[in-house]
C-alpha positions as a printed Julia matrix, in Angstrom:
613×3 Matrix{Float64}:
 128.05   96.78   78.18
 131.34   94.91   78.56
 131.71   91.15   78.67
 133.09   90.97   82.27
 130.13   92.95   83.59
 127.66   90.86   81.6
 129.21   87.74   83.08
 128.89   89.19   86.57
 125.2    89.94   85.95
 124.64   86.37   84.77
 126.17   85.02   87.98
 124.08   87.33   90.16
 120.86   86.43   88.35
 121.56   82.74   88.53
 122.18   83.02   92.29
 119.23   85.27   93.18
 116.38   84.1    90.98
 115.76   80.63   92.54
 115.48   81.78   96.18
 113.51   84.89   95.16
 111.1    82.8    93.12
 110.59   80.41   96.04
 109.96   83.29   98.45
 107.51   85.05   96.14
 105.68   81.77   95.55
 105.35   80.98   99.25
 104.26   84.5   100.14
 101.81   84.59   97.24
 100.26   81.26   98.21
  99.95   82.59  101.73
  97.9    85.52  100.41
  95.78   83.22   98.24
  94.79   81.24  101.33
  93.32   84.44  102.81
  91.5    85.3    99.6
  89.97   81.82   99.4
  88.91   81.95  103.06
  87.4    85.41  102.59
  85.44   84.28   99.53
  84.09   81.33  101.5
  83.08   83.67  104.32
  81.24   86.01  101.94
  79.29   83.11  100.49
  78.17   81.97  103.94
  77.62   85.4   105.43
  74.17   86.01  106.86
  72.86   89.55  106.82
  70.49   88.7   109.69
  73.49   88.35  111.99
  73.89   92.15  112.06
  71.6    94.2   114.3
  69.37   96.83  112.77
  69.23  100.48  113.76
  66.37   99.93  116.21
  68.21   97.03  117.86
  71.36   99.09  118.25
  69.47  101.93  119.9
  67.41   99.61  122.09
  70.54   98.26  123.8
  71.07  100.15  127.11
  73.96  102.56  126.79
  76.97  101.77  128.93
  79.24  104.58  130.03
  82.13  104.98  127.56
  85.37  106.83  128.28
  87.23  108.0   125.16
  90.96  108.28  125.87
  93.02  110.68  123.74
  96.76  111.03  124.53
  98.22  114.39  123.5
 101.63  115.93  122.97
 101.76  119.31  121.24
  98.33  118.84  119.71
  96.95  122.3   120.53
  96.34  123.07  116.85
  94.06  120.07  116.22
  92.49  118.89  119.48
  89.86  121.64  119.61
  88.48  120.83  116.17
  88.67  117.11  116.85
  86.59  117.3   120.02
  84.11  119.84  118.68
  83.44  117.89  115.49
  83.07  114.52  117.2
  80.8   115.93  119.92
  78.53  117.16  117.15
  78.61  113.93  115.16
  78.47  111.08  117.71
  75.02  109.48  118.06
  75.49  108.32  121.65
  74.81  109.98  124.98
  76.71  108.2   127.76
  80.3   109.07  126.86
  83.1   111.37  128.03
  86.41  112.5   126.55
  89.55  112.18  128.69
  92.42  114.16  127.18
  95.92  113.32  128.45
  98.46  116.17  128.57
 101.96  116.82  129.94
 103.01  119.62  132.34
 105.61  120.95  129.86
 103.05  121.38  127.06
 101.25  124.58  128.14
  99.66  125.28  124.74
  97.88  121.93  124.7
  96.9   122.3   128.38
  95.32  125.67  127.58
  93.41  124.2   124.64
  92.12  121.31  126.76
  91.18  123.64  129.64
  89.15  125.68  127.19
  87.33  122.55  125.98
  86.78  121.4   129.55
  85.19  124.73  130.47
  82.81  124.59  127.51
  81.8   120.94  127.43
  80.79  119.06  130.61
  81.85  115.67  129.2
  85.43  116.72  128.41
  88.04  116.14  131.13
  91.74  116.9   131.44
  94.1   114.13  132.58
  97.49  115.53  133.59
 100.51  113.25  133.54
 102.73  113.73  136.62
 105.94  114.09  134.6
 107.17  115.99  131.58
 106.76  114.63  128.09
 106.95  113.3   125.62
 106.94  109.73  126.79
 105.4   106.82  124.91
 101.74  106.8   123.94
 101.25  103.82  126.25
 102.57  105.76  129.25
 100.19  108.65  128.61
  97.27  106.24  128.21
  98.08  104.62  131.56
  97.84  107.97  133.32
  94.56  108.73  131.58
  93.22  105.39  132.84
  94.17  106.44  136.36
  92.26  109.7   135.92
  89.2   107.78  134.75
  89.28  105.65  137.88
  89.89  108.69  140.1
  86.78  110.44  138.79
  84.51  107.48  139.41
  82.3   107.9   142.49
  81.44  104.81  144.54
  77.83  103.82  144.12
  77.35  105.83  140.91
  77.46  104.57  137.31
  80.98  104.72  135.96
  82.55  104.05  132.61
  82.11  100.41  131.63
  83.98  100.67  128.32
  87.19  102.45  127.35
  87.82  103.48  123.74
  91.19  104.73  122.48
  91.52  107.5   119.9
  94.09  109.99  118.6
  93.91  113.74  118.13
  93.4   113.46  114.36
  90.5   110.97  114.42
  87.13  111.52  112.78
  84.91  109.18  114.79
  81.99  107.6   112.96
  78.67  108.78  114.44
  77.54  105.2   115.15
  80.83  103.6   116.2
  80.07  103.88  119.93
  76.69  102.24  119.33
  78.42   99.29  117.67
  81.05   99.05  120.41
  78.32   99.16  123.05
  76.46   96.37  121.23
  79.41   94.02  120.8
  80.9    94.6   124.26
  77.96   92.65  125.69
  79.62   89.5   124.32
  83.25   90.49  123.71
  86.09   91.94  125.74
  87.63   93.88  122.86
  85.94   95.43  119.81
  87.9    96.91  116.92
  86.29   99.47  114.61
  87.96   99.65  111.16
  90.41  102.47  110.49
  90.44  103.98  107.0
  92.51  106.92  105.74
  90.54  109.81  104.32
  90.66  109.97  100.51
  93.2   112.33   98.96
  94.05  113.37   95.37
  95.96  110.88   93.22
  99.04  113.09   93.22
  99.53  112.48   96.96
 101.28  109.18   96.35
 102.55  108.47   99.86
  99.19  109.01  101.52
  97.6   106.9    98.8
  99.8   104.0    99.92
  98.07  104.11  103.32
  94.66  104.09  101.62
  95.61  101.0    99.61
  97.13   99.03  102.46
  94.44   99.82  105.01
  91.65   99.06  102.53
  93.13   95.62  101.86
  94.0    94.95  105.49
  90.55   95.91  106.82
  88.65   94.18  104.03
  90.64   90.95  103.7
  93.25   90.23  106.37
  91.49   91.08  109.62
  88.09   89.5   108.8
  89.83   86.25  107.78
  92.03   86.47  110.84
  88.98   86.54  113.08
  87.23   83.8   111.11
  90.23   81.44  111.39
  90.64   82.02  115.12
  93.63   84.35  115.08
  94.14   87.15  117.59
  92.95   90.61  116.53
  95.56   93.33  116.96
  94.23   96.67  118.07
  94.63   99.46  115.52
  95.44  101.92  118.29
  92.29  103.95  117.6
  88.66  102.88  117.52
  89.41  100.05  119.95
  86.89   99.38  122.7
  87.91   97.53  125.87
  85.57   96.33  128.6
  86.57   96.98  132.19
  87.12   93.23  132.63
  89.66   93.31  129.79
  91.43   96.32  131.29
  91.62   94.58  134.66
  93.18   91.5   133.06
  95.76   93.62  131.26
  96.56   95.56  134.43
  96.81   92.48  136.66
  99.24   90.81  134.28
 101.67   93.74  134.15
 101.89   95.35  137.57
  98.85   97.58  137.23
  99.71   99.02  133.82
  97.07   98.52  131.15
  99.43   99.52  128.34
 103.11   98.55  128.17
 105.05  101.87  128.19
 108.2   100.24  126.78
 106.38   98.89  123.72
 106.32  101.03  120.58
 103.1    99.37  119.39
 101.09   98.98  122.58
  97.92   98.48  120.53
  99.21   95.36  118.75
 100.65   94.1   122.04
  97.3    94.4   123.83
  95.49   92.46  121.13
  97.89   89.55  121.54
  97.89   89.72  125.35
  94.1    89.65  125.52
  93.84   86.61  123.25
  96.5    84.76  125.28
  94.48   85.63  128.41
  91.4    83.99  126.91
  89.46   87.17  126.15
  86.96   87.32  123.29
  87.7    89.76  120.47
  85.76   90.9   117.42
  86.31   93.14  114.42
  83.51   95.12  112.8
  84.15   94.19  109.18
  83.97   97.13  106.78
  80.34   97.83  105.99
  78.33  100.83  104.91
  75.97  102.24  107.49
  74.06  105.47  106.92
  75.79  105.95  103.54
  79.34  105.83  104.93
  81.75  103.1   106.07
  81.59  102.48  109.81
  85.21  103.35  110.41
  87.51  105.8   112.12
  88.81  108.18  109.45
  91.99  110.24  109.58
  94.89  111.61  107.58
  98.15  109.67  107.6
 101.65  110.99  106.79
 101.93  112.52  103.34
 105.7   113.07  103.3
 108.13  110.25  102.62
 110.25  110.95  105.7
 107.24  110.93  108.03
 105.89  107.72  106.49
 109.21  105.93  106.95
 109.43  107.22  110.51
 105.97  105.9   111.4
 106.46  102.54  109.7
 109.83  102.09  111.34
 108.02  102.25  114.67
 105.42   99.76  113.47
 108.02   97.25  112.24
 110.07   97.62  115.42
 107.14   97.15  117.77
 105.2    94.46  115.92
 107.92   92.31  114.4
 111.02   92.86  116.56
 109.74   93.7   120.05
 106.88   91.22  119.66
 109.33   88.48  118.67
 111.63   89.33  121.56
 108.85   89.38  124.15
 106.53   86.57  123.02
 108.56   84.39  120.68
 106.31   81.95  118.8
 103.48   81.27  121.23
  99.78   80.46  121.33
  99.59   77.29  119.26
  99.66   76.74  115.51
  96.86   79.19  114.73
  98.56   82.09  116.47
 101.99   81.11  115.16
 100.65   81.4   111.62
  99.47   84.97  112.23
 102.7    85.85  114.01
 104.49   84.62  110.89
 102.35   86.87  108.71
 103.01   89.85  110.97
 106.78   89.26  110.94
 107.48   88.01  107.43
 107.99   91.59  106.27
 111.39   91.58  107.98
 112.6    89.5   105.05
 109.82   90.15  102.56
 110.07   93.94  102.39
 113.76   94.06  101.32
 113.36   91.03   99.02
 110.4    92.67   97.29
 112.58   95.65   96.36
 115.29   93.3    95.08
 112.69   91.56   92.9
 111.47   94.96   91.65
 115.02   95.89   90.63
 115.54   92.59   88.87
 112.25   92.98   87.05
 113.24   96.47   85.88
 116.64   95.18   84.78
 115.03   92.37   82.82
 112.5    94.78   81.3
 115.32   97.07   80.19
 117.11   94.09   78.6
 113.94   93.08   76.79
 113.42   96.64   75.49
 117.03   96.81   74.3
 116.64   93.51   72.44
 113.49   94.79   70.74
 115.29   97.91   69.57
 118.26   95.95   68.22
 116.08   93.22   66.77
 117.81   90.37   68.55
 116.45   87.59   70.74
 116.13   88.21   74.48
 116.8    85.68   77.19
 117.06   85.67   80.96
 120.62   86.37   82.11
 122.45   83.39   83.57
 122.1    79.68   83.04
 118.67   79.06   84.6
 117.27   75.51   84.36
 113.84   75.11   82.72
 112.2    74.01   85.98
 113.41   77.21   87.68
 112.05   79.26   84.79
 108.66   77.58   85.27
 108.82   78.38   89.0
 109.67   81.97   88.14
 106.7    82.25   85.79
 104.35   80.89   88.47
 105.77   83.26   91.06
 105.11   86.23   88.77
 101.42   85.36   88.43
 100.79   85.43   92.18
 101.84   89.1    92.71
  99.56   90.03   89.81
  96.68   88.21   91.51
  97.52   89.98   94.77
  97.52   93.3    92.93
  94.08   92.55   91.52
  92.7    91.72   94.97
  94.1    94.97   96.36
  92.49   96.94   93.54
  89.13   95.33   94.31
  89.42   96.23   98.0
  90.46   99.8    97.2
  87.78  100.23   94.55
  85.09   99.08   96.98
  85.97  101.82   99.48
  87.51  104.64   97.42
  86.1   104.15   93.92
  87.58  102.65   90.77
  89.28  105.82   89.64
  91.4   105.8    92.77
  91.9   102.03   92.47
  93.47  102.55   89.02
  96.48  104.09   90.8
  97.15  100.97   92.88
  99.93   99.5    90.61
 102.32  102.51   90.77
 101.51  103.08   94.45
 102.33   99.44   95.2
 105.83   99.87   93.78
 106.24  103.04   95.84
 104.97  101.21   98.92
 107.6    98.5    98.42
 110.37  101.07   98.66
 108.85  102.8   101.69
 108.42   99.51  103.55
 111.94   98.38  102.65
 113.44  101.62  103.98
 111.36  101.35  107.17
 112.36   97.71  107.7
 116.08   98.35  107.26
 115.87  101.38  109.56
 114.01   99.34  112.18
 116.59   96.54  112.05
 119.42   99.04  112.41
 117.89  100.95  115.33
 116.73   97.84  117.14
 120.15   96.19  116.84
 121.91   99.38  117.98
 119.62   99.69  121.01
 120.2    96.06  121.98
 123.98   96.34  121.65
 124.09   99.56  123.66
 121.47   98.25  126.13
 119.35  101.34  125.69
 115.54  101.55  125.52
 113.95  102.23  122.16
 112.82  105.82  121.77
 109.21  106.64  120.95
 108.86  108.53  117.66
 105.76  110.69  117.44
 103.78  111.12  114.23
 102.71  114.64  113.29
  98.94  115.02  113.12
  96.65  117.07  110.89
  92.9   117.4   111.2
  90.54  117.61  108.21
  89.22  120.99  107.17
  85.56  121.93  107.45
  84.84  121.03  103.82
  86.03  117.45  104.37
  84.06  117.1   107.6
  80.79  118.29  106.16
  78.34  115.44  106.18
  75.13  114.2   107.73
  74.59  115.41  111.28
  71.96  114.4   113.72
  68.73  116.32  113.21
  67.77  118.85  115.84
  64.51  117.08  116.64
  66.34  113.77  117.03
  68.7   115.3   119.6
  65.85  116.9   121.54
  63.94  113.61  121.7
  67.07  111.63  122.67
  67.87  114.08  125.48
  64.32  113.94  126.87
  63.69  117.64  126.2
  60.9   116.94  123.71
  58.4   114.04  123.52
  58.43  112.2   120.2
  54.72  112.89  119.72
  55.28  116.64  120.12
  58.05  116.52  117.54
  55.75  114.77  115.06
  53.05  117.41  115.63
  55.54  120.25  115.18
  56.95  118.82  111.95
  53.44  118.45  110.5
  52.42  122.03  111.37
  55.8   123.73  110.67
  55.09  126.76  108.45
  57.24  127.29  105.34
  60.35  129.36  106.04
  60.34  128.63  109.78
  63.23  126.83  111.42
  62.26  124.0   113.72
  64.02  125.37  116.81
  62.37  128.79  116.55
  58.99  127.19  115.98
  59.31  124.89  119.01
  60.18  127.83  121.28
  57.42  130.04  119.86
  54.8   127.3   120.35
  56.06  126.57  123.86
  56.83  122.95  122.97
  60.48  123.21  124.09
  62.47  125.56  126.28
  64.85  127.96  124.54
  67.79  126.67  126.58
  67.03  123.08  125.59
  66.83  123.99  121.91
  70.17  125.77  122.04
  71.78  122.93  123.95
  70.67  120.58  121.17
  71.88  123.04  118.54
  75.25  123.24  120.31
  75.57  119.47  120.23
  74.48  119.25  116.61
  76.92  121.88  115.36
  79.79  121.16  117.75
  79.79  124.78  118.93
  79.95  125.58  122.63
  76.97  127.27  124.26
  77.2   129.66  127.16
  75.76  132.93  128.43
  77.7   136.07  127.6
  77.62  139.15  129.82
  78.45  142.71  128.88
  81.53  142.93  131.09
  83.04  139.87  129.36
  83.29  141.67  126.01
  86.88  142.91  125.62
  87.33  146.33  123.96
  90.21  145.12  121.75
  88.06  142.27  120.46
  85.42  144.69  119.17
  88.04  146.33  116.96
  89.13  143.02  115.37
  86.38  143.24  112.76
  84.73  146.2   111.0
  81.48  147.39  112.56
  79.6   146.99  109.3
  80.7   143.37  109.07
  79.38  142.52  112.55
  76.1   144.25  111.73
  75.57  142.42  108.46
  76.49  138.96  109.74
  75.02  139.22  113.26
  78.17  138.2   115.1
  79.73  139.8   118.16
  83.52  139.63  118.75
  84.09  139.39  122.49
  87.55  137.94  123.2
  91.04  137.42  121.7
  93.12  134.67  123.3
  96.2   132.74  122.12
  95.74  133.69  118.48
  92.0   132.97  118.49
  89.15  135.43  117.92
  85.99  134.43  119.79
  82.67  135.35  118.21
  79.23  135.1   119.81
  76.17  134.45  117.69
  72.65  133.16  118.14
  72.9   131.27  114.84
  75.34  128.59  113.64
  77.96  130.04  111.27
  77.36  129.55  107.57
  79.99  128.6   105.02
  79.73  132.09  103.51
  80.45  133.67  106.9
  83.53  131.49  107.42
  84.8   132.43  103.96
  84.4   136.15  104.7
  86.13  135.79  108.07
  89.16  134.13  106.45
  89.43  137.15  104.15
  89.3   139.69  106.97
  91.44  138.23  109.75
  94.38  135.9   110.2
  93.24  134.95  113.68
  91.76  131.49  114.21
  87.99  131.82  114.64
  86.14  130.21  117.55
  82.37  130.52  117.74
  80.2   130.5   120.83
  76.45  130.11  120.68
  74.3   132.37  122.84
  70.55  132.14  123.08
  68.43  134.57  121.09
  67.28  136.26  124.3
  70.88  136.63  125.51
  71.9   138.1   122.15
  68.98  140.56  122.23
  69.9   141.58  125.78
  73.47  142.34  124.73
  72.14  144.51  121.92
  69.96  146.5   124.36
  72.6   147.17  126.99
  74.55  150.46  126.97
  77.75  150.34  124.9
  80.2   152.49  123.03
  79.17  154.09  119.74
  79.91  151.02  117.63
  77.62  148.96  119.83
  74.83  151.52  119.55
  75.0   151.21  115.77
  74.75  147.47  116.16
  71.7   147.87  118.37
  69.98  150.23  115.93
  70.65  147.88  113.02
  69.3   144.89  114.93
  66.17  146.79  115.94
  65.41  147.77  112.37
  66.05  144.28  110.91
């Protein structure tokens, strides 16, 4: 390394270290304030403040409309709706799925869901897409109001979700509970766990775990506004009316790239009460909306560019520094990344440069010193500023370990460095695009995030019991259920036993089974069975597994069965066909009738096999 270059490095270090040290110190102290406030809140927390299961269920259920905006989501929306219909422990809710006229594949998928589930509704935007998420949500809100009949119970609460969301079974119960006293309720959002090798997705796990465990609870405790997370947000009708009245009838601002954050601030400025359901375990799982986030670097930068643009830049442009000192402090925290994200990468580079110099000095056996003429007081400031990021790292590891386990938390240090680079790239991209749009006087373009839905293995978990669903729907008295469970013979399934004893109607049992498994139920007639569908699977396979292929549509093979599909059946189907499988439940009597009716030779074999079983 030549002397001129070494001199240049000394000058650069001497110029950059003091301001960097000051920035890191201020930002670190800012984080310590939150940690101290959170610790104080934990000490004073009273468990009695949370309702128990009986209290949650005793609260009368208000009608809830779940809004899901869609653009080219035909591959995931079916599984999303089917899984959540099976999992949600709430009765008075409906899905409203927003689609665009120029997205026929998604329209077809939603029409199919609408035909199978009475609480799923299509909301068609009047213009082609894609537009912003906020614009689609506004048209869904209009569809909700259009479907409300005067004099009949409507939807008192609106909850926003995306096509990739795994809704917690009890989240609607919690929203229903808190909306009695609040205008906006935010359920935590947590990425689904992924292997350690998926570094980019792991960054989302780390940041959301810290944000939901530390930042938002302290934010609420200190009187700051609660930004919506975009999904798992419940709004009362009074809150929606306030939002609409303040912006020409539009609940969500279609020009804003982060309409969720914007609504949280607007509601607080309008005097509405907000609350956040701090991360807690309920029924052995965190009460949170779970989903997959971008796993590729390019997609992550694209999504975070939108976040930085909407939260920091558009929010600054539209609201400035408003709401008093408390809100100004949180606005500062939301916007400090504009400077902090690039400076963090600069500090990482300087740390690596210094580490390389130290390693070189160890190899050569000489003394190592910081480049440049740095006064002792600045060196002391630098040492203090280095301790604060380490403390922050420890707090993040605690938050991550609490939700994802300590093995996953051990990967926080390398993922934090990777996160610094991702956030820096997103911030610089946001500054560039925002400045270009302002200079050219053009609106900022919405950038959609690609969605993926978890596979069946990930979604497997506790479902509502069949008896619980029957009692909740009024199809079976609780006393009759208790009697049936006590007298249930070994080897008998509850549904079959209830029908055999005459305690419940067959149709009611299958309706409950359909809800439990997330599989549509409907009668099947002989003339609806398509000849080409019968040939999609070998006859022997349909005989052994008691399934009946009856339709092929848009790359999907529809199978009828009087039993929910097992994991073994799904594995065998993946080996035998490349078509996507869609199951439909039929009652046992309907299935037996189909087996008795006249058919071609293959069907006769099926009938003979069923009769001899």
